[in-house]
C-alpha positions as a printed Julia matrix, in Angstrom:
86×3 Matrix{Float64}:
 -18.91  62.23  -40.13
 -16.91  61.51  -43.15
 -15.91  65.04  -43.68
 -14.69  65.71  -40.1
 -10.95  66.57  -39.26
  -9.12  64.21  -36.86
  -9.91  66.53  -34.04
 -13.5   67.1   -34.88
 -14.26  63.56  -34.93
 -12.36  63.12  -31.58
 -14.26  65.96  -30.2
 -17.63  64.44  -31.54
 -16.88  61.2   -29.89
 -16.29  62.94  -26.59
 -19.6   64.9   -26.82
 -21.6   61.86  -27.76
 -20.07  59.76  -25.13
 -21.15  62.53  -22.54
 -24.57  62.32  -23.93
 -24.63  58.49  -23.74
 -23.5   58.85  -20.08
 -25.85  61.61  -19.13
 -29.01  60.11  -20.54
 -28.03  56.72  -18.82
 -28.09  58.64  -15.77
 -31.57  60.02  -16.57
 -32.72  56.54  -17.47
 -31.74  55.25  -13.91
 -34.63  57.22  -12.54
 -36.95  57.21  -15.4
 -36.37  53.74  -16.92
 -39.71  53.64  -18.71
 -39.18  57.01  -20.48
 -39.35  56.05  -24.33
 -38.1   59.41  -25.25
 -35.05  58.84  -23.16
 -34.47  55.19  -24.33
 -34.7   56.6   -27.95
 -32.19  59.26  -27.44
 -30.02  56.88  -25.75
 -30.08  54.24  -28.44
 -29.51  57.33  -30.9
 -26.41  58.79  -29.25
 -25.15  55.32  -28.47
 -25.36  54.48  -32.4
 -23.66  57.79  -33.22
 -20.86  57.1   -30.92
 -20.34  53.79  -32.25
 -20.03  54.91  -35.79
 -17.66  57.7   -35.04
 -15.55  55.31  -33.03
 -15.42  52.98  -36.02
 -14.42  55.66  -38.42
 -11.92  57.12  -36.06
 -10.33  53.53  -35.54
 -10.3   52.71  -39.2
  -8.67  56.39  -40.05
  -6.27  56.91  -37.11
  -6.09  53.99  -35.03
  -7.85  52.67  -31.76
  -8.74  55.25  -28.96
  -8.83  52.66  -26.46
  -7.87  48.73  -25.96
 -11.5   47.6   -26.71
 -10.85  48.82  -30.22
  -7.7   47.25  -30.93
  -7.12  44.75  -33.85
  -5.88  41.73  -32.23
  -3.93  40.72  -35.16
  -1.93  43.85  -34.69
  -2.65  44.33  -30.98
   0.74  46.17  -29.93
   0.79  48.27  -32.97
  -1.51  50.75  -31.84
   1.02  52.06  -28.98
   3.26  53.2   -31.74
   1.04  56.15  -32.66
   1.16  59.45  -30.61
  -1.26  59.46  -27.75
  -3.98  61.89  -27.4
  -1.82  63.9   -24.86
   1.01  63.78  -27.35
  -0.77  65.45  -29.89
  -2.13  62.47  -31.4
  -5.57  64.02  -31.84
  -4.57  67.34  -33.68
């Protein structure tokens, strides 16, 4: 992930978020499927790492990733719909 551009990293976060959500839906009806559980944990871990990398490099994506010491600084950066992910 270290060599991804800002946009590529943001896209990767969206893709892994989709995978985590999709696998979670599968696990709702197949709660004992070890392959599903393993896949869920794998994509959840990848997503967490990507969000940490993105937050360190470009600032938080959501309010849960805000540094409490500089809480309101995150609103000073461009929002994704303002071209902040380009």
